[in-house]
mmCIF file as gemmi writes it, N, C-alpha and C atoms, coordinates in Angstrom:
data_model
loop_
_atom_site.group_PDB
_atom_site.id
_atom_site.type_symbol
_atom_site.label_atom_id
_atom_site.label_alt_id
_atom_site.label_comp_id
_atom_site.label_asym_id
_atom_site.label_entity_id
_atom_site.label_seq_id
_atom_site.pdbx_PDB_ins_code
_atom_site.Cartn_x
_atom_site.Cartn_y
_atom_site.Cartn_z
_atom_site.occupancy
_atom_site.B_iso_or_equiv
_atom_site.pdbx_formal_charge
_atom_site.auth_seq_id
_atom_site.auth_asym_id
_atom_site.pdbx_PDB_model_num
ATOM 1 N N . MET Axp A 1 ? 9.9 7.833 18.507 1 0 ? 1 A 1
ATOM 2 C CA . MET Axp A 1 ? 9.334 8.831 17.708 1 0 ? 1 A 1
ATOM 3 C C . MET Axp A 1 ? 9.887 9.864 17.027 1 0 ? 1 A 1
ATOM 4 N N . MET Axp A 2 ? 10.845 10.526 17.849 1 0 ? 2 A 1
ATOM 5 C CA . MET Axp A 2 ? 11.542 11.803 17.309 1 0 ? 2 A 1
ATOM 6 C C . MET Axp A 2 ? 12.643 11.403 16.258 1 0 ? 2 A 1
ATOM 7 N N . SER Axp A 3 ? 13.235 10.227 16.579 1 0 ? 3 A 1
ATOM 8 C CA . SER Axp A 3 ? 14.236 9.724 15.442 1 0 ? 3 A 1
ATOM 9 C C . SER Axp A 3 ? 13.585 9.708 14.053 1 0 ? 3 A 1
ATOM 10 N N . ARG Axp A 4 ? 12.201 8.821 14.11 1 0 ? 4 A 1
ATOM 11 C CA . ARG Axp A 4 ? 11.634 8.617 12.852 1 0 ? 4 A 1
ATOM 12 C C . ARG Axp A 4 ? 11.319 9.794 12.081 1 0 ? 4 A 1
ATOM 13 N N . VAL Axp A 5 ? 10.814 10.718 12.993 1 0 ? 5 A 1
ATOM 14 C CA . VAL Axp A 5 ? 10.31 12.101 12.542 1 0 ? 5 A 1
ATOM 15 C C . VAL Axp A 5 ? 11.518 12.856 11.568 1 0 ? 5 A 1
ATOM 16 N N . GLU Axp A 6 ? 12.683 12.819 12.558 1 0 ? 6 A 1
ATOM 17 C CA . GLU Axp A 6 ? 13.821 13.536 12.207 1 0 ? 6 A 1
ATOM 18 C C . GLU Axp A 6 ? 14.401 13.037 10.673 1 0 ? 6 A 1
ATOM 19 N N . GLU Axp A 7 ? 13.998 11.6 10.513 1 0 ? 7 A 1
ATOM 20 C CA . GLU Axp A 7 ? 14.515 10.823 9.189 1 0 ? 7 A 1
ATOM 21 C C . GLU Axp A 7 ? 13.495 11.079 8.184 1 0 ? 7 A 1
ATOM 22 N N . GLY Axp A 8 ? 12.472 11.966 8.332 1 0 ? 8 A 1
ATOM 23 C CA . GLY Axp A 8 ? 11.567 12.115 7.482 1 0 ? 8 A 1
ATOM 24 C C . GLY Axp A 8 ? 10.313 11.271 7.376 1 0 ? 8 A 1
ATOM 25 N N . ASP Axp A 9 ? 10.172 10.472 8.131 1 0 ? 9 A 1
ATOM 26 C CA . ASP Axp A 9 ? 9.091 9.482 8.181 1 0 ? 9 A 1
ATOM 27 C C . ASP Axp A 9 ? 7.822 10.233 8.972 1 0 ? 9 A 1
ATOM 28 N N . CYS Axp A 10 ? 6.884 9.9 8.176 1 0 ? 10 A 1
ATOM 29 C CA . CYS Axp A 10 ? 5.53 10.436 8.84 1 0 ? 10 A 1
ATOM 30 C C . CYS Axp A 10 ? 4.926 9.473 9.784 1 0 ? 10 A 1
ATOM 31 N N . LEU Axp A 11 ? 4.3 9.872 10.94 1 0 ? 11 A 1
ATOM 32 C CA . LEU Axp A 11 ? 3.68 9.256 11.973 1 0 ? 11 A 1
ATOM 33 C C . LEU Axp A 11 ? 1.963 9.391 11.734 1 0 ? 11 A 1
ATOM 34 N N . PHE Axp A 12 ? 1.39 8.327 12.018 1 0 ? 12 A 1
ATOM 35 C CA . PHE Axp A 12 ? -0.131 8.408 12.121 1 0 ? 12 A 1
ATOM 36 C C . PHE Axp A 12 ? -0.383 7.919 13.604 1 0 ? 12 A 1
ATOM 37 N N . ILE Axp A 13 ? -1.03 8.401 14.426 1 0 ? 13 A 1
ATOM 38 C CA . ILE Axp A 13 ? -1.269 8.23 15.883 1 0 ? 13 A 1
ATOM 39 C C . ILE Axp A 13 ? -2.836 8.055 15.942 1 0 ? 13 A 1
ATOM 40 N N . ASP Axp A 14 ? -3.004 6.854 16.256 1 0 ? 14 A 1
ATOM 41 C CA . ASP Axp A 14 ? -4.449 6.629 16.549 1 0 ? 14 A 1
ATOM 42 C C . ASP Axp A 14 ? -4.659 6.423 18.015 1 0 ? 14 A 1
ATOM 43 N N . LEU Axp A 15 ? -5.44 7.268 18.69 1 0 ? 15 A 1
ATOM 44 C CA . LEU Axp A 15 ? -5.886 7.284 20.244 1 0 ? 15 A 1
ATOM 45 C C . LEU Axp A 15 ? -7.079 6.568 20.309 1 0 ? 15 A 1
ATOM 46 N N . THR Axp A 16 ? -7.826 6.129 19.245 1 0 ? 16 A 1
ATOM 47 C CA . THR Axp A 16 ? -9.153 5.712 19.513 1 0 ? 16 A 1
ATOM 48 C C . THR Axp A 16 ? -9.239 4.349 20.648 1 0 ? 16 A 1
ATOM 49 N N . GLY Axp A 17 ? -8.078 3.699 20.74 1 0 ? 17 A 1
ATOM 50 C CA . GLY Axp A 17 ? -8.127 2.555 21.516 1 0 ? 17 A 1
ATOM 51 C C . GLY Axp A 17 ? -8.121 2.892 23.167 1 0 ? 17 A 1
ATOM 52 N N . LEU Axp A 18 ? -7.863 4.09 23.325 1 0 ? 18 A 1
ATOM 53 C CA . LEU Axp A 18 ? -7.805 4.886 24.669 1 0 ? 18 A 1
ATOM 54 C C . LEU Axp A 18 ? -8.991 5.625 24.931 1 0 ? 18 A 1
ATOM 55 N N . VAL Axp A 19 ? -10.038 5.232 24.248 1 0 ? 19 A 1
ATOM 56 C CA . VAL Axp A 19 ? -11.338 6.217 24.336 1 0 ? 19 A 1
ATOM 57 C C . VAL Axp A 19 ? -11.868 6.335 25.78 1 0 ? 19 A 1
ATOM 58 N N . HIS Axp A 20 ? -11.787 5.564 26.719 1 0 ? 20 A 1
ATOM 59 C CA . HIS Axp A 20 ? -12.156 5.478 28.079 1 0 ? 20 A 1
ATOM 60 C C . HIS Axp A 20 ? -11.088 5.898 28.952 1 0 ? 20 A 1
ATOM 61 N N . MET Axp A 21 ? -9.946 6.496 28.609 1 0 ? 21 A 1
ATOM 62 C CA . MET Axp A 21 ? -8.91 6.647 29.346 1 0 ? 21 A 1
ATOM 63 C C . MET Axp A 21 ? -8.438 8.258 29.078 1 0 ? 21 A 1
ATOM 64 N N . GLN Axp A 22 ? -8.917 9.156 29.447 1 0 ? 22 A 1
ATOM 65 C CA . GLN Axp A 22 ? -8.921 10.545 29.216 1 0 ? 22 A 1
ATOM 66 C C . GLN Axp A 22 ? -7.471 10.894 29.68 1 0 ? 22 A 1
ATOM 67 N N . ALA Axp A 23 ? -7.093 10.529 30.789 1 0 ? 23 A 1
ATOM 68 C CA . ALA Axp A 23 ? -5.742 10.98 31.028 1 0 ? 23 A 1
ATOM 69 C C . ALA Axp A 23 ? -4.475 10.558 30.368 1 0 ? 23 A 1
ATOM 70 N N . HIS Axp A 24 ? -4.801 9.159 29.832 1 0 ? 24 A 1
ATOM 71 C CA . HIS Axp A 24 ? -3.665 8.665 28.752 1 0 ? 24 A 1
ATOM 72 C C . HIS Axp A 24 ? -3.788 9.4 27.587 1 0 ? 24 A 1
ATOM 73 N N . GLN Axp A 25 ? -4.991 9.873 27.095 1 0 ? 25 A 1
ATOM 74 C CA . GLN Axp A 25 ? -5.047 10.63 25.944 1 0 ? 25 A 1
ATOM 75 C C . GLN Axp A 25 ? -4.375 12.048 25.973 1 0 ? 25 A 1
ATOM 76 N N . ASP Axp A 26 ? -4.718 12.609 27.232 1 0 ? 26 A 1
ATOM 77 C CA . ASP Axp A 26 ? -4.029 13.889 27.484 1 0 ? 26 A 1
ATOM 78 C C . ASP Axp A 26 ? -2.497 13.894 27.299 1 0 ? 26 A 1
ATOM 79 N N . ALA Axp A 27 ? -2.04 12.831 27.973 1 0 ? 27 A 1
ATOM 80 C CA . ALA Axp A 27 ? -0.728 12.556 28.241 1 0 ? 27 A 1
ATOM 81 C C . ALA Axp A 27 ? 0.115 12.442 26.81 1 0 ? 27 A 1
ATOM 82 N N . LEU Axp A 28 ? -0.764 11.658 26.047 1 0 ? 28 A 1
ATOM 83 C CA . LEU Axp A 28 ? -0.044 11.523 24.877 1 0 ? 28 A 1
ATOM 84 C C . LEU Axp A 28 ? -0.126 12.709 23.793 1 0 ? 28 A 1
ATOM 85 N N . ARG Axp A 29 ? -1.179 13.398 24.081 1 0 ? 29 A 1
ATOM 86 C CA . ARG Axp A 29 ? -1.333 14.923 23.278 1 0 ? 29 A 1
ATOM 87 C C . ARG Axp A 29 ? -0.221 15.721 23.441 1 0 ? 29 A 1
ATOM 88 N N . SER Axp A 30 ? 0.097 15.777 24.813 1 0 ? 30 A 1
ATOM 89 C CA . SER Axp A 30 ? 1.084 16.559 25.458 1 0 ? 30 A 1
ATOM 90 C C . SER Axp A 30 ? 2.447 15.922 24.826 1 0 ? 30 A 1
ATOM 91 N N . GLU Axp A 31 ? 2.678 14.961 24.754 1 0 ? 31 A 1
ATOM 92 C CA . GLU Axp A 31 ? 4.055 14.43 23.954 1 0 ? 31 A 1
ATOM 93 C C . GLU Axp A 31 ? 3.922 14.624 22.737 1 0 ? 31 A 1
ATOM 94 N N . LEU Axp A 32 ? 3.002 14.757 21.956 1 0 ? 32 A 1
ATOM 95 C CA . LEU Axp A 32 ? 2.947 14.908 20.615 1 0 ? 32 A 1
ATOM 96 C C . LEU Axp A 32 ? 3.289 16.53 20.461 1 0 ? 32 A 1
ATOM 97 N N . ARG Axp A 33 ? 2.836 17.357 21.412 1 0 ? 33 A 1
ATOM 98 C CA . ARG Axp A 33 ? 3.078 18.819 21.39 1 0 ? 33 A 1
ATOM 99 C C . ARG Axp A 33 ? 4.463 18.96 21.586 1 0 ? 33 A 1
ATOM 100 N N . ARG Axp A 34 ? 5.194 18.041 22.554 1 0 ? 34 A 1
ATOM 101 C CA . ARG Axp A 34 ? 6.509 18.353 22.836 1 0 ? 34 A 1
ATOM 102 C C . ARG Axp A 34 ? 7.335 18.068 21.566 1 0 ? 34 A 1
ATOM 103 N N . LEU Axp A 35 ? 7.008 16.74 20.995 1 0 ? 35 A 1
ATOM 104 C CA . LEU Axp A 35 ? 7.572 16.353 19.809 1 0 ? 35 A 1
ATOM 105 C C . LEU Axp A 35 ? 7.645 17.462 18.551 1 0 ? 35 A 1
ATOM 106 N N . GLY Axp A 36 ? 6.297 18.083 18.438 1 0 ? 36 A 1
ATOM 107 C CA . GLY Axp A 36 ? 6.315 19.051 17.533 1 0 ? 36 A 1
ATOM 108 C C . GLY Axp A 36 ? 7.232 20.175 18.006 1 0 ? 36 A 1
ATOM 109 N N . GLN Axp A 37 ? 7.525 20.524 18.853 1 0 ? 37 A 1
ATOM 110 C CA . GLN Axp A 37 ? 8.412 21.813 19.449 1 0 ? 37 A 1
ATOM 111 C C . GLN Axp A 37 ? 9.706 21.364 19.226 1 0 ? 37 A 1
ATOM 112 N N . THR Axp A 38 ? 10.022 20.132 19.62 1 0 ? 38 A 1
ATOM 113 C CA . THR Axp A 38 ? 11.596 19.655 19.509 1 0 ? 38 A 1
ATOM 114 C C . THR Axp A 38 ? 11.791 19.548 18.032 1 0 ? 38 A 1
ATOM 115 N N . THR Axp A 39 ? 11.165 18.957 17.191 1 0 ? 39 A 1
ATOM 116 C CA . THR Axp A 39 ? 11.311 18.734 15.855 1 0 ? 39 A 1
ATOM 117 C C . THR Axp A 39 ? 11.134 19.898 14.904 1 0 ? 39 A 1
ATOM 118 N N . GLY Axp A 40 ? 10.25 20.843 15.242 1 0 ? 40 A 1
ATOM 119 C CA . GLY Axp A 40 ? 9.919 22.129 14.426 1 0 ? 40 A 1
ATOM 120 C C . GLY Axp A 40 ? 8.517 21.625 13.577 1 0 ? 40 A 1
ATOM 121 N N . VAL Axp A 41 ? 7.969 20.469 13.619 1 0 ? 41 A 1
ATOM 122 C CA . VAL Axp A 41 ? 6.86 20.132 12.943 1 0 ? 41 A 1
ATOM 123 C C . VAL Axp A 41 ? 5.805 19.975 13.86 1 0 ? 41 A 1
ATOM 124 N N . GLY Axp A 42 ? 4.504 20.077 13.421 1 0 ? 42 A 1
ATOM 125 C CA . GLY Axp A 42 ? 3.399 19.995 14.143 1 0 ? 42 A 1
ATOM 126 C C . GLY Axp A 42 ? 2.443 18.766 14.324 1 0 ? 42 A 1
ATOM 127 N N . ALA Axp A 43 ? 1.663 18.41 15.131 1 0 ? 43 A 1
ATOM 128 C CA . ALA Axp A 43 ? 0.793 17.259 14.971 1 0 ? 43 A 1
ATOM 129 C C . ALA Axp A 43 ? -0.308 17.806 14.578 1 0 ? 43 A 1
ATOM 130 N N . TRP Axp A 44 ? -0.954 17.22 13.56 1 0 ? 44 A 1
ATOM 131 C CA . TRP Axp A 44 ? -2.238 17.636 12.755 1 0 ? 44 A 1
ATOM 132 C C . TRP Axp A 44 ? -3.445 16.626 13.213 1 0 ? 44 A 1
ATOM 133 N N . ALA Axp A 45 ? -4.318 17.163 13.942 1 0 ? 45 A 1
ATOM 134 C CA . ALA Axp A 45 ? -5.531 16.439 14.412 1 0 ? 45 A 1
ATOM 135 C C . ALA Axp A 45 ? -6.188 15.992 12.935 1 0 ? 45 A 1
ATOM 136 N N . LEU Axp A 46 ? -6.608 14.854 12.669 1 0 ? 46 A 1
ATOM 137 C CA . LEU Axp A 46 ? -7.288 14.48 11.484 1 0 ? 46 A 1
ATOM 138 C C . LEU Axp A 46 ? -8.886 14.101 11.596 1 0 ? 46 A 1
ATOM 139 N N . ASP Axp A 47 ? -8.976 14.373 12.821 1 0 ? 47 A 1
ATOM 140 C CA . ASP Axp A 47 ? -10.793 14.01 13.281 1 0 ? 47 A 1
ATOM 141 C C . ASP Axp A 47 ? -11.297 15.36 14.07 1 0 ? 47 A 1
ATOM 142 N N . ILE Axp A 48 ? -12.172 15.369 14.6 1 0 ? 48 A 1
ATOM 143 C CA . ILE Axp A 48 ? -12.951 16.405 15.37 1 0 ? 48 A 1
ATOM 144 C C . ILE Axp A 48 ? -12.723 16.049 16.753 1 0 ? 48 A 1
ATOM 145 N N . GLU Axp A 49 ? -12.699 14.859 16.907 1 0 ? 49 A 1
ATOM 146 C CA . GLU Axp A 49 ? -12.335 14.348 18.409 1 0 ? 49 A 1
ATOM 147 C C . GLU Axp A 49 ? -11.148 14.427 19.064 1 0 ? 49 A 1
ATOM 148 N N . ASP Axp A 50 ? -10.024 14.587 18.26 1 0 ? 50 A 1
ATOM 149 C CA . ASP Axp A 50 ? -8.77 14.698 18.429 1 0 ? 50 A 1
ATOM 150 C C . ASP Axp A 50 ? -8.203 13.342 18.798 1 0 ? 50 A 1
ATOM 151 N N . LEU Axp A 51 ? -8.584 12.264 18.162 1 0 ? 51 A 1
ATOM 152 C CA . LEU Axp A 51 ? -8.16 10.885 18.471 1 0 ? 51 A 1
ATOM 153 C C . LEU Axp A 51 ? -7.121 10.452 17.256 1 0 ? 51 A 1
ATOM 154 N N . LEU Axp A 52 ? -7.132 11.045 16.115 1 0 ? 52 A 1
ATOM 155 C CA . LEU Axp A 52 ? -6.325 10.741 15.063 1 0 ? 52 A 1
ATOM 156 C C . LEU Axp A 52 ? -5.422 11.857 14.68 1 0 ? 52 A 1
ATOM 157 N N . PHE Axp A 53 ? -4.071 11.534 14.65 1 0 ? 53 A 1
ATOM 158 C CA . PHE Axp A 53 ? -3.086 12.579 14.368 1 0 ? 53 A 1
ATOM 159 C C . PHE Axp A 53 ? -1.967 12.268 13.179 1 0 ? 53 A 1
ATOM 160 N N . LEU Axp A 54 ? -1.604 13.075 12.635 1 0 ? 54 A 1
ATOM 161 C CA . LEU Axp A 54 ? -0.695 13.145 11.742 1 0 ? 54 A 1
ATOM 162 C C . LEU Axp A 54 ? 0.506 13.732 12.033 1 0 ? 54 A 1
ATOM 163 N N . VAL Axp A 55 ? 1.74 13.352 12.176 1 0 ? 55 A 1
ATOM 164 C CA . VAL Axp A 55 ? 2.837 14.014 12.495 1 0 ? 55 A 1
ATOM 165 C C . VAL Axp A 55 ? 3.939 13.988 11.197 1 0 ? 55 A 1
ATOM 166 N N . PRO Axp A 56 ? 3.99 14.954 10.368 1 0 ? 56 A 1
ATOM 167 C CA . PRO Axp A 56 ? 4.827 14.82 9.156 1 0 ? 56 A 1
ATOM 168 C C . PRO Axp A 56 ? 6.448 14.985 9.455 1 0 ? 56 A 1
ATOM 169 N N . GLY Axp A 57 ? 7.023 14.04 8.802 1 0 ? 57 A 1
ATOM 170 C CA . GLY Axp A 57 ? 8.449 13.975 8.879 1 0 ? 57 A 1
ATOM 171 C C . GLY Axp A 57 ? 9.074 15.31 8.504 1 0 ? 57 A 1
ATOM 172 N N . VAL Axp A 58 ? 10.307 15.339 9.08 1 0 ? 58 A 1
ATOM 173 C CA . VAL Axp A 58 ? 11.12 16.711 8.891 1 0 ? 58 A 1
ATOM 174 C C . VAL Axp A 58 ? 11.208 16.976 7.19 1 0 ? 58 A 1
ATOM 175 N N . GLU Axp A 59 ? 11.106 17.912 6.601 1 0 ? 59 A 1
ATOM 176 C CA . GLU Axp A 59 ? 11.04 18.198 5.35 1 0 ? 59 A 1
ATOM 177 C C . GLU Axp A 59 ? 10.157 17.583 4.472 1 0 ? 59 A 1
ATOM 178 N N . VAL Axp A 60 ? 9.178 17.402 5.152 1 0 ? 60 A 1
ATOM 179 C CA . VAL Axp A 60 ? 7.903 16.807 4.371 1 0 ? 60 A 1
ATOM 180 C C . VAL Axp A 60 ? 6.87 18.148 4.334 1 0 ? 60 A 1
ATOM 181 N N . MET Axp A 61 ? 6.383 18.569 3.353 1 0 ? 61 A 1
ATOM 182 C CA . MET Axp A 61 ? 5.666 19.59 3.204 1 0 ? 61 A 1
ATOM 183 C C . MET Axp A 61 ? 4.122 19.093 3.174 1 0 ? 61 A 1
ATOM 184 N N . MET Axp A 62 ? 3.229 19.971 3.728 1 0 ? 62 A 1
ATOM 185 C CA . MET Axp A 62 ? 1.848 19.754 3.517 1 0 ? 62 A 1
ATOM 186 C C . MET Axp A 62 ? 1.164 20.99 3.183 1 0 ? 62 A 1
ATOM 187 N N . ASP Axp A 63 ? 0.432 20.868 2.126 1 0 ? 63 A 1
ATOM 188 C CA . ASP Axp A 63 ? -0.34 21.724 1.431 1 0 ? 63 A 1
ATOM 189 C C . ASP Axp A 63 ? -1.835 21.631 1.783 1 0 ? 63 A 1
ATOM 190 N N . THR Axp A 64 ? -2.177 22.372 2.697 1 0 ? 64 A 1
ATOM 191 C CA . THR Axp A 64 ? -3.668 22.308 3.272 1 0 ? 64 A 1
ATOM 192 C C . THR Axp A 64 ? -4.617 22.838 2.456 1 0 ? 64 A 1
ATOM 193 N N . SER Axp A 65 ? -4.228 23.51 1.262 1 0 ? 65 A 1
ATOM 194 C CA . SER Axp A 65 ? -5.146 23.973 0.381 1 0 ? 65 A 1
ATOM 195 C C . SER Axp A 65 ? -5.673 23.075 -0.577 1 0 ? 65 A 1
ATOM 196 N N . LYS Axp A 66 ? -4.556 21.93 -1.038 1 0 ? 66 A 1
ATOM 197 C CA . LYS Axp A 66 ? -4.945 20.91 -2.009 1 0 ? 66 A 1
ATOM 198 C C . LYS Axp A 66 ? -4.929 19.55 -1.201 1 0 ? 66 A 1
ATOM 199 N N . HIS Axp A 67 ? -4.818 19.512 -0.078 1 0 ? 67 A 1
ATOM 200 C CA . HIS Axp A 67 ? -4.797 18.413 0.72 1 0 ? 67 A 1
ATOM 201 C C . HIS Axp A 67 ? -3.827 17.325 0.196 1 0 ? 67 A 1
ATOM 202 N N . MET Axp A 68 ? -2.576 17.893 0.237 1 0 ? 68 A 1
ATOM 203 C CA . MET Axp A 68 ? -1.407 17 -0.403 1 0 ? 68 A 1
ATOM 204 C C . MET Axp A 68 ? -0.349 16.858 0.747 1 0 ? 68 A 1
ATOM 205 N N . LEU Axp A 69 ? 0.478 15.868 0.607 1 0 ? 69 A 1
ATOM 206 C CA . LEU Axp A 69 ? 1.534 15.493 1.475 1 0 ? 69 A 1
ATOM 207 C C . LEU Axp A 69 ? 2.658 14.947 0.702 1 0 ? 69 A 1
ATOM 208 N N . GLY Axp A 70 ? 3.78 15.609 0.768 1 0 ? 70 A 1
ATOM 209 C CA . GLY Axp A 70 ? 5.16 15.186 0.081 1 0 ? 70 A 1
ATOM 210 C C . GLY Axp A 70 ? 6.378 15.785 0.325 1 0 ? 70 A 1
ATOM 211 N N . ARG Axp A 71 ? 7.363 15.328 -0.013 1 0 ? 71 A 1
ATOM 212 C CA . ARG Axp A 71 ? 8.797 15.629 0.116 1 0 ? 71 A 1
ATOM 213 C C . ARG Axp A 71 ? 8.94 17.145 -0.297 1 0 ? 71 A 1
ATOM 214 N N . ALA Axp A 72 ? 9.8 17.963 0.385 1 0 ? 72 A 1
ATOM 215 C CA . ALA Axp A 72 ? 9.947 19.288 0.027 1 0 ? 72 A 1
ATOM 216 C C . ALA Axp A 72 ? 10.801 19.349 -1.18 1 0 ? 72 A 1
ATOM 217 N N . GLU Axp A 73 ? 11.647 18.513 -1.612 1 0 ? 73 A 1
ATOM 218 C CA . GLU Axp A 73 ? 12.315 18.691 -2.748 1 0 ? 73 A 1
ATOM 219 C C . GLU Axp A 73 ? 11.272 18.265 -4.118 1 0 ? 73 A 1
ATOM 220 N N . ARG Axp A 74 ? 10.397 17.596 -3.999 1 0 ? 74 A 1
ATOM 221 C CA . ARG Axp A 74 ? 9.422 17.063 -4.948 1 0 ? 74 A 1
ATOM 222 C C . ARG Axp A 74 ? 8.413 18.284 -5.141 1 0 ? 74 A 1
ATOM 223 N N . ALA Axp A 75 ? 8.116 19.001 -3.941 1 0 ? 75 A 1
ATOM 224 C CA . ALA Axp A 75 ? 6.958 20.233 -4.24 1 0 ? 75 A 1
ATOM 225 C C . ALA Axp A 75 ? 7.753 21.308 -5.063 1 0 ? 75 A 1
ATOM 226 N N . ALA Axp A 76 ? 9.062 21.346 -5.174 1 0 ? 76 A 1
ATOM 227 C CA . ALA Axp A 76 ? 9.627 22.382 -6.262 1 0 ? 76 A 1
ATOM 228 C C . ALA Axp A 76 ? 9.519 22.027 -7.702 1 0 ? 76 A 1
ATOM 229 N N . LEU Axp A 77 ? 9.149 20.568 -7.875 1 0 ? 77 A 1
ATOM 230 C CA . LEU Axp A 77 ? 9.111 20.271 -9.368 1 0 ? 77 A 1
ATOM 231 C C . LEU Axp A 77 ? 7.865 20.666 -10.106 1 0 ? 77 A 1
ATOM 232 N N . PRO Axp A 78 ? 7.979 21.252 -11.355 1 0 ? 78 A 1
ATOM 233 C CA . PRO Axp A 78 ? 6.922 21.603 -12.068 1 0 ? 78 A 1
ATOM 234 C C . PRO Axp A 78 ? 5.951 20.337 -12.565 1 0 ? 78 A 1
ATOM 235 N N . SER Axp A 79 ? 4.626 20.638 -12.455 1 0 ? 79 A 1
ATOM 236 C CA . SER Axp A 79 ? 3.752 19.434 -12.62 1 0 ? 79 A 1
ATOM 237 C C . SER Axp A 79 ? 3.68 19.317 -14.131 1 0 ? 79 A 1
ATOM 238 N N . SER Axp A 80 ? 3.369 17.784 -14.504 1 0 ? 80 A 1
ATOM 239 C CA . SER Axp A 80 ? 3.407 17.885 -15.973 1 0 ? 80 A 1
ATOM 240 C C . SER Axp A 80 ? 1.952 17.326 -16.398 1 0 ? 80 A 1
């Protein structure tokens, strides 16, 4: 996972298949936190149950006010 994030790929993680395995969910959430600390990007929970996550790739910007996701170099371009 780390190499993909460092290359700029975004990851979507779905833990709903582990709904009855709380220990496995907790271990994966811990791994996501470690990944975020190592790469400098965070894992964003996309649902209230913390079962769907988005890990943006390095140099991917997230505009939480406009709910937009994109590359950093494109964010600086003026909109037309």
